[in-house]
N, C-alpha and C positions, 0 to 999 in steps of 0.2 A: 580549606585550605588543598591546594592543589597534589595531586599523586605523583610522588617522587621517583617512582619506579623508572626503570629504561627500558624501552623497547628493546626485543632481543634482536641483534642484527643477523644470526643464523636464522631466524624466523621467517624474517622478511624476507631474507634471501630465497629462502627453500620455497614458500609462498610465491614469489616474485616469478621462481623459474617454472612453477606449475602452471599458474595463472598466464603469464606471459610467452611463454616456451611451447610447453608439453601441450597444454588443450590446442593454441592455434597450430601446432606442428599437426596435431591429429587431424584437424580441419582441411588444413593446406593438402594432406598427403591422399584425401581420400579423392580426391579428382585431379584432373590436370590443371593447374593455375592458369588464369587469363591476367597478363599483366598490364596493369594500369597505373596511370597516375593517381586515382582515388584507392587503388588497393595499396598504395604506398604509403598514402594520407591515412586510410585505415589503420598500418601498422601503428600509428602515431596515436588513434584513439585507443588500440589495445594495449598499448604498452602503459596508457595515460589509466583507464579502468582498472587494467590488472594491478597496476603498481598501487593504485589507490585501495583497491580490494584487500590487496596482501596488507597495507598498513593498519586498515582495519581489523583484519584478522590476528594480526599480532599486536593490537593494542594491548597497554596496561589496565584501559579501561572498556567498558563494554559500550560498545556507540550503534545502539539501534538503528538511529535514522541514517547514519552515514551506512550501516550497512546495506539496507535496504535498497539504497539510492545508489552504490555501487554493483550491488547486485544484478538490480535491472540492466544500467549501462553495460557492464561487461559482457552480460548473455545476449539482451537485446538489440543491443548497439553497438557492440564488441562483435562476439562469436558470430552472431547471425549474418550481418553486413559483411562479413569477411568471408565467410563461405559465399554469401553469394555473388560479390566482389569476383572473388578467387573463379566460381565457374560461370559465370554471368547467367546465373539462372535465379529467378524469381518466383515467390507463389504465386503471383496475381500477372495478369497479361501485360500490362500497362509498362511501356518501356519508355527511358529518358533516354539523353543523348550523353556524351562523356562530359561534357560542361557541369549541365545540371548534379550529374553522378558525384563528380568532386565536391561541388558546392554542397551537397548534401551530408557528405563525410565533415566538411569543414564548418556546416551549421552546427553539427553534434558534436565538434570537438570544441566549437566557442561556448557552448552551452555547459560542457566540461569544465572548461576552464575558467568560464564564471564561476560556476558551482565551487570549484576549489579555492578561487580567491574570497568568496563570500565566506566559507568558513573558515578559511585561516584568518580572515578580519574578525569575526566573530570571537576566534579560539583567544586571539591577540587582546581585543576589549575584555573578554570575560577573565582573562591573568589579570587584568588591571583593576577589573573590580571585586577582585576576593576579599581586600580588605573595608568594602562600604559595607555598610551596616543596612542600609535601606533596597531591601531587593528589589530587581525590576518585575515587567509585569509578566513576562512569561516563568518567571519562579512564583510570583505570588498565584498565578492561575495552577500550573503544576504541584505546588503544593498543600493544596485544596485536598480535603479527606472526606474518604466517603460517610455520608450521614446516613444512618441505619433507618431512621425513619424513612427519609425521602427514598432510600434504595428500597424500603419493604412496599411504599406507596408504587414504586418502578413494577415489581414483582406483580402486584396486583392489578396494574394499568396493564401490561404486557397478557396476562394471561387473560383478561375479560375480552380485550381488543382482540385477542387468538380465538376465543370462543366464537365472538361476531363475524371475523372475518373468514375461517375456515369453515362456520357453518352455512355461510352465504356463497361461496365458492364450489362453483360445479363439478363433482366427484368427491368433494371434502377431502380427506384426507387421503384418500387414493390418489389425488392429483398431484399431490407432493415425491411421490413414491414412482413417477412415472419416468418425466424428460423435463426439460426447460421446454421443450418447444410444445410439449402437450400440455404444462400449465398456462402457456402463454394462448394456446389457441381455444382452452375452454372459456377464455375472457373474452374480451373484445378483439377483433381481428384487424381494425382502422389502426393506423398510426396517429390519431388526431387526438385531442385534448382528453377524452375518455382514455386512450392507451394509457396516454402520460400517469393520469390517475390511479390507474389500475397498478401500474408499475409503482409509483410512489406510495401506494399502501400494502404494497407487498413489503416494499423496505422497510415500511413503517412498524411492521409486525416483528421482521428478521434482526434489525437493530437494536432496537429496544431489550428484543429476548436474549441477545447477546448478552448487553452489559447486564440485564438482570442476574446473567449467571454468575458473569465474570464479576460481579459486585458482591452477589453472595458467596462466591468463593472466597473473596479478599476484605471483607469489610475487618475493619480492624476490633479488636478486643476493647470494648468499652471499660472506663477506668474503675467504675464501680460495679463491676460484675456483670455478665452478659449472658447468666444462664437461661433469660426468658428468649434473648438473642438466637441461643444455641438451639432452643426448640423450635423456633419458627422456621429458621435455616434447616433444621433436620425434614420438617415437614414440607418445605418448599423446594429444597435441592432437587429430588426426584422428580418434581411435575416440572420443574424449568429445564432439567436435561432431556427430558422426552418432548417438550415445546421445541427445543433446539434441536432434536433430531428430526423433528417434523418440518420446522421452517427453515433450517440451515443447514440441510445434509447435499452431498455434492450431487444428488440426483437433479435436483431442482432449482439449485443455485449455481451462479458461476464459479471456478474453482478458483479464483483471485480472493473471492469473499470467503469462501470455505477455509481456505489457507491463511488468511487473516483472522478469523475464529479461533481455529487449531492453534495455531504459532501464538498468537495472544495469551490463551490459556496455557499455552506450555512454556514461553517464555516470561512471564510474570511469575512462575514459581522462583523461589530465590534462590535457589539450587545452581538453575540456570543462568542468573544473573552475575554468576562468578567468571571474568575472563578466560581462565583457562578451560573453563565446561562449555563457555561460551564458543569459544575456537571449534572446539568441538563438534558442536550443534551448527554452527555455522555452515561449517565443511559438509556437513551431512545433507543440510537444506540446498547447498548448492549443486551438489549431487543428485539430490532429489529431482529440482529444476531441472536437470540438464538429460536424466533418463528417465523418469516418471512422469513430469509432467506433460509432454507431448502425447500420452495414451489418456489422460486423465479428463479427456472431454467423452468418455466412451457412453454416460449415459444423457449427452446433450441433445442428440435427436430421437424420436421413437424408433426409426428404422436404423437399428446398430449395424454396425459393419465390422466383420472379423479385424482383430486388431492385428497390423502388422507391423511388425519391429524392423525398422531402418536404422544405418549409421544416423550420427548427430549432423553431419554436413547435409545430407538428404532431408532430414527434419528441418533443417533451418531454410533450406531452398522451397520445400514441397508444401510445407505446412504455414497457414494462413494466421496462426497463431503467432507467427515473427513477423509480420508485416510492417513493424514501425520505421524501418529503415526505408522500405518501399513509399511509404505513406509520406515521410519527408520530401523523396524525390518529387512525387505528386504533387505535394504541397509548393515546391519551388517553382513547377510550371504553372500553377493554378495561380499563384501569385504575380507571377510574368506578364499572366493574360489579363487578372482582372485588378491588379493591385493590393494595395494593403487595407484592411477595416479595422480600424482603432475600435469602432464602437461594437465591434464585436466580442473584445474584451467584459460587456457589461451581460454577456448572456449566462456566463457560471453562477457570478452572483445574484443575479436576478432571476434566477429559473422558474421560481415558482409563480412570475407573472404571467398568467394565460394568453396566449395569441389574441386573443378578442380584444384585449385592453391595448395589446402591443404589437400591432400588425408586422412591424419592422424587426420582430425580435430574430436574432441570431440562429439559425439551422446547426444542426449538430453535424462538427467538424469532419468526423470523421465518415459520416452520409453524404457531406457534400462532393470530400475529395471522389469519394466512389463513384457519384453520379458523373463528375468531371472527367474520372477515368473510363465512362462506359460500362461500368459492371453491373450484370442484376441483383449481386448479394452485395448489399449496403453496409452491414454493420460492421466495420471495419474501425480499427484505433486511428487516433489521431494523436501522435505522442507530443508531449509540452513544448517539446522543440517546434515542430512545425505551429501549433496551435500559437505561440507567442511569435513566430517568425510571421504571421498572417497579421498579427496585430499590427507591430510596424516595424519589420524587417530586424536585420543583427541588431540594432540597440534594443530592440524589446527583449531578444532572447538574452543577451547579456545582465540587462536589467533583473528580469525575471528570476534567472538562476543566481545570480549572485546575491539577490534576498533569499531565495529559497536555499542555498547552501548556509547563508548565516542563521538563517530560524533553525534549521535541521540541527546545525553545531549547538546554538544555544539551547535546543531543549536536549541534546545527547548529554550536554554539561550539567544541566540541570537535573537531569536524572541520576547522572554521577554523585553530584553532590545529596541529593535526598534518599540515595539507594538504600539508606537502613530506617528510612519514616515508611512503613508500611501501610497501606491503605490509602496513600496519597496518589493524585491524577499523575504523579510523574513514574510511580510504578506501573499505572495501568494504561493510561491514554499512549504515551510515549511509546509502547511495543502497538499497540493495536494502529496508531499511526504511519509506523515506521514501517510495517510490512501492507497495508493498504496504499501506501504510497507508490506501490508499484503500478496497482489501478490509475493512481493520479495522474504519473510519468505516462502510460500508458496510452490513456484518454480513450474519447474525448471527454472535454471538461464537463460540458455541459449534461453530457449524457450520467456521468457519476458525482455530479453537485447534490442529489438528494440524500444518497447515503453517506455520501461523505457528510454533508451537514449534519445528521441526524448523528453521526461517528462522533464527533467534535462536541457538539452540541450537548448531547443527554449526558455522558459525565459531570458536564460543569450543574446541570440541573441537579443530580443526585449528590452531591457534595456540597461541604462548604469551606469556607476561608481556616486556616488554622487558627487564627484568634477568637474564633468562635466556638470553638471544642468544648469551651464552657456549660455550654446550652445543653450539652448532654446530662443524662443522670448521675455524674458525679463532677463536682467542680474543679477534680485535680486531673492537671494536663501531665502524661508522662513525660519525662526528660529521656529516657531513653527508648531504643526501638520496638516499636508497636508490635506485637504479638497479635495474631488471627486467632478468630474463635474456631477452637478445635473441631474439626470435622474428620475422622479417619480416612485417608484414601485421598484427600485434596490437595494433598503437599501444601497447606496450610502453615506448617512451620519450617521453620528452615532447618 
């Protein structure tokens, strides 16, 4: 049944003024404005992203996936390019012409329009499906419930794998509390298959450890009693907390991943899934991304520099973390010289295939564009906008983002319908994907295909379809909201 509540016009107006007027105004007044056609079009992007984010923050339902998408688009492809275009200053040396710059803004807006259209079509189709009795594929998947025995098997497997991997890691536990640079250097130093396997093994430890802890906190209470489950949870919980503190800490793991872990743990708490509380938490998250995120890479390198606080505009134009727009510009020049490569779309889904078996396997798009621009440092992003553009041009951008918008809206709608059914993948996987999609959008796809695959498949392995709930110790299936087994201090109770 659809939520009949109406969005507050005043709330939408306030958020729209803040996001489309006040914050862009702060960016533009920091320096003299370099007027150009691209800057004018960027104003359209700002209005689009700010308006869409205002609607999400003032909605009467919690829409995690839409929130994650529009936050990324607003900051990385809205505010950051606005500062770059206004000052004609960019994080990296490569420069494009005014025509390419205008095209880059147009490609970004094309993706945003396609995303909005896909989301609108999915919402309309969802309203027409409300009375249907047979759930769709997305709803069947997200309605799956955590299975206690499978979850405990994952906990045991994660702990066992951690023991083996950390024991063989040079430096052992100490390596995880130095820096990302150090933990990479203690392993292999080349960029071949061995380095790829090392990274994959690292993620094969971090992602299962995260899901084991999250599942342990949110596993639903068994219908026939759960004294045994509570006892096992009390034993495993401190061990898994310690394991995650080692393998998912902000010193040795990327900031986006650590943010995904922490935010998913936070937003799977029932209290934060209420619209009013979500708005406050969402506003706090946006403020943290603007004010704290730029300085959160302090532990990335072994040789740490003193933290220097600068204005937002200077962060956007000097910090390589905001290279998304410039990479889109570089990609357009690259496509103009080298053409499109539809076969590169096979790279991310087939990331596990070794190059020895696939000599023509596509390279990481971010690295390819960095090398094309002549950079020595090649660990750069490749936003989904330019990834899809390099496959087949504007048509690919439109199709990819339309499908992505429809899928995101579908996930949000199912999450809303199943909001009272605790322990389902709708309550766990949707927030996890919503926050990790910032990495997905920033790219490159080949670089994040491994952790993304683990993030999406592990919950399927530790859950069972709703119809199979009778296989658990009691044949009674509760008809009301499912409560978590009680562990004080974990936020398990509403």
